[in-house]
C-alpha positions in Angstrom: 0.0 0.0 0.0 1.2 3.5 -0.8 1.9 5.8 2.1 0.7 9.3 1.6 2.7 12.0 3.4 0.9 13.7 6.3 1.6 17.1 4.8 -0.1 16.2 1.5 -3.2 15.0 3.4 -3.3 18.1 5.5 -3.0 20.3 2.4 -5.8 18.4 0.7 -8.0 18.8 3.8 -7.2 22.5 3.9 -8.1 22.9 0.2 -11.4 21.2 0.7 -12.2 23.4 3.7 -11.3 26.6 1.9 -13.3 25.6 -1.2 -16.2 24.7 1.0 -16.0 28.0 2.8 -15.9 29.9 -0.4 -18.8 28.0 -1.9 -21.0 28.4 1.2 -20.2 32.1 1.4 -21.0 32.6 -2.3 -24.3 30.8 -1.9 -25.0 33.0 1.2 -24.4 36.2 -0.7 -26.6 35.0 -3.6 -29.4 34.1 -1.3 -29.2 37.5 0.4 -29.4 39.3 -3.0 -32.4 37.1 -4.0 -34.0 37.8 -0.6 -33.7 41.6 -1.2 -35.1 41.2 -4.7 -38.0 39.2 -3.4 -38.7 41.8 -0.7 -38.7 44.6 -3.1 -41.1 42.7 -5.4 -43.4 42.3 -2.4 -43.0 38.5 -1.7 -42.2 38.8 2.0 -42.4 35.1 2.8 -40.0 34.1 0.1 -37.8 37.1 1.1 -37.7 36.0 4.7 -36.8 32.5 3.8 -34.0 33.5 1.4 -32.5 36.0 3.9 -32.6 33.4 6.7 -31.0 30.7 4.5 -28.5 33.3 3.3 -27.5 34.2 6.8 -27.1 30.5 7.7 -24.9 29.9 4.6 -22.8 32.9 5.4 -22.4 31.7 9.0 -21.3 28.3 7.8 -18.9 29.7 5.2 -17.3 32.4 7.3 -17.4 31.2 10.9 -17.8 27.4 10.9 -15.5 26.6 8.0 -13.4 29.8 7.7 -12.7 31.0 11.2 -13.0 27.7 13.1 -11.5 25.3 10.5 -9.3 27.0 7.9 -7.5 29.5 10.0 -6.2 27.0 12.6 -5.1 24.6 9.9 -3.2 27.4 8.1 -1.6 28.4 11.4 -0.5 24.8 12.1 0.9 24.5 8.6 2.8 27.8 8.9 4.2 26.8 12.2 5.5 23.5 10.7 3.4 21.1 12.8 
């Protein structure tokens, strides 16, 4: 069986977390824009749903994946651990 270096595994995990954070943040921003469009069109129920889901996606992208996952991994890699 082929042994994969630990640094390569850590970099692959970091890449997945960063891509996931970027995707979740992008979806959040798009949902927020859609919610504002729906609110200005008068569909308040759809607007409330879109804004709520947008906030959730932004939280996942920025806080859960970005701040709590990506930054500590980057700091560990920079420190050489």
